Phi, psi and omega in degrees: 000129183284130178275151179245140179256128177267116179270141179292151180286339177230134175299140184303129177078359183243012181196180178203167179219159176088192185296327179299318180295319179299318179296321178295319178297319179297318180297319178298318179297323178294321178297318178298316181298318180295322179296318179294320179298317179296320179295316179297317179300316180297318180295320179296321179296319177297313180297319179297318179297319179295317178296321179297316179298319178296322180295319178299311180298326183289353179280352171251142176246150178285138178222167178292151181301335179285344175273309177223129180303324181285344184081010181224142177224142180287133183229005186264191181289168181271053180193166164072017177203136174290351180267355190288148169050050177302141180094339179274167183280103177300311184295317179298316180292316181294324179295318179292323178293321176057045174228080187305328180292327181264326184229088186301143179271084185298150175287321176212150179194156178179191178218136173267120184259171180276334187227147184301328183240041178293144180284158173303148174079356174286137177298133182268197183277123187276162164059040174255155176254124179252121184240121175264136174246112188276180185301329180275359181089002178284135178262141182234090181279142176225136177261121178294151180275194187290349176243014174091358184276147180217159179201155176247131188307148175304147176068011172295132185280056176290124182264117179284152353279174180222159168251170185218153170218148179245128185235136176264180185292336179276356181092001175292145185231147165239124189244135174253107186276336183282120182294145177232157183237028179229120181280352180274080187303320183288348178287338176252321182273067181267183179302318180257352182087145180212156177054038176094349178281139182284342184162219185286159165291139184235156175293167175296152173284140179266122181302145176294143180295000000 
């Protein structure tokens, strides 16, 4: 007599049946959904960061070198970016605004430009170190941003008067030996110069090879 083998409807250990199995499938689907949601959130964050960066870059427009030596000029609003309005008086504008949370009242601030008579809003010389040496001999280094602007935090105990030097990455320096007692560098280092200044703050001269 031929014997018959009864095969199980589910392989042992690889399946389930009934309400317990349905619950397990639902839990698995929830885990997959949560994983997909986290992935989508991460992708949106990356895209958002990229768009924000593009927006920041888009606040400068390309111009001919006779307009701005850097070929870039600020065209956006007077707010919401540390890159805004290079060459203009940060301290003067922030004082007039009188909103310290939005417009900090810097102890010192200014912009290093490419040309002695560069116009306001032209992107300045990037990545320079501006060091103030105050009356007590304390040094206050500041690293300029990508458009040449620099600032010293509000309430920094800078003792007037101070001297200044500008240093590039190669160690070349431009030194201002005459002490000054005004932290608003751009109030004197204007396009045409004021209060005895010949014009803009400039990077160090690079020695001839």
